[in-house]
C-alpha positions as CSV (number, residue, x, y, z in Angstrom):
1,M,-86.6,208.4,79.7
2,F,-85.6,205.9,82.6
3,A,-86.3,203.1,80.1
4,N,-84.2,204.4,77.5
5,A,-81.4,204.6,80.0
6,I,-81.6,201.0,81.1
7,F,-81.9,199.9,77.5
8,L,-78.8,201.7,76.2
9,L,-76.9,200.4,79.5
10,A,-77.8,197.0,78.7
11,I,-77.3,197.4,74.9
12,I,-73.9,199.2,75.2
13,G,-72.6,198.2,78.4
14,G,-72.9,194.4,77.9
15,P,-70.5,194.3,75.1
16,V,-68.1,196.8,76.8
17,L,-68.2,194.5,80.0
18,L,-67.5,191.4,78.0
19,G,-64.8,192.9,76.0
20,G,-63.2,194.3,79.2
21,A,-63.3,190.7,80.8
22,V,-61.8,189.2,77.6
23,A,-59.1,191.8,77.5
24,F,-58.3,191.4,81.1
25,V,-58.0,187.7,80.8
26,L,-55.8,187.9,77.7
27,R,-53.6,190.4,79.6
28,R,-53.2,188.1,82.5
29,Q,-52.4,185.0,80.6
30,S,-48.6,184.5,80.9
31,K,-46.3,183.0,78.3
32,L,-44.0,180.2,79.4
33,S,-40.5,181.0,80.3
34,V,-37.6,179.3,78.9
35,A,-37.0,177.2,82.0
36,D,-40.8,176.2,81.8
37,R,-40.6,175.2,78.1
38,A,-37.2,173.2,78.5
39,M,-39.0,171.3,81.6
40,L,-42.1,170.5,79.4
41,L,-39.7,169.2,76.5
42,D,-37.6,166.9,79.3
43,T,-40.9,165.5,80.6
44,A,-41.8,164.1,77.0
45,D,-42.0,160.4,76.9
46,T,-38.7,159.2,75.6
47,D,-40.4,156.2,73.9
48,Y,-42.0,158.7,71.4
49,V,-39.7,161.5,71.0
50,D,-36.5,161.0,68.8
51,Q,-33.9,163.7,68.7
52,E,-32.6,164.7,65.2
53,E,-29.4,166.3,64.5
54,D,-30.4,169.6,65.2
55,G,-31.6,168.8,68.5
56,C,-35.2,169.4,67.7
57,P,-37.8,166.8,69.3
58,V,-39.9,164.7,66.7
59,R,-42.7,162.4,67.3
60,V,-42.0,159.0,66.2
61,D,-44.6,156.1,65.5
62,Q,-42.7,153.0,67.2
63,E,-45.1,150.6,65.6
64,R,-44.3,151.9,61.9
65,R,-40.8,151.9,62.7
66,R,-40.8,148.3,63.8
67,K,-42.6,147.2,60.6
68,A,-40.3,148.9,58.5
69,A,-37.4,147.3,59.9
């Protein structure tokens, strides 16, 4: 009987413990605030970021742009 209890604890308890750990980590993960997102966009390398009319940052390949000009 003791062996069955240990077996059930290992088989059922392991995935439950693992699922609890994953849920805990996902719950503690914070999303970026508006200020943090703005700070990340401001620190982008200006040589590689081009602002369109709508203000969205867009990656620009400077080498291709030079060859096209």
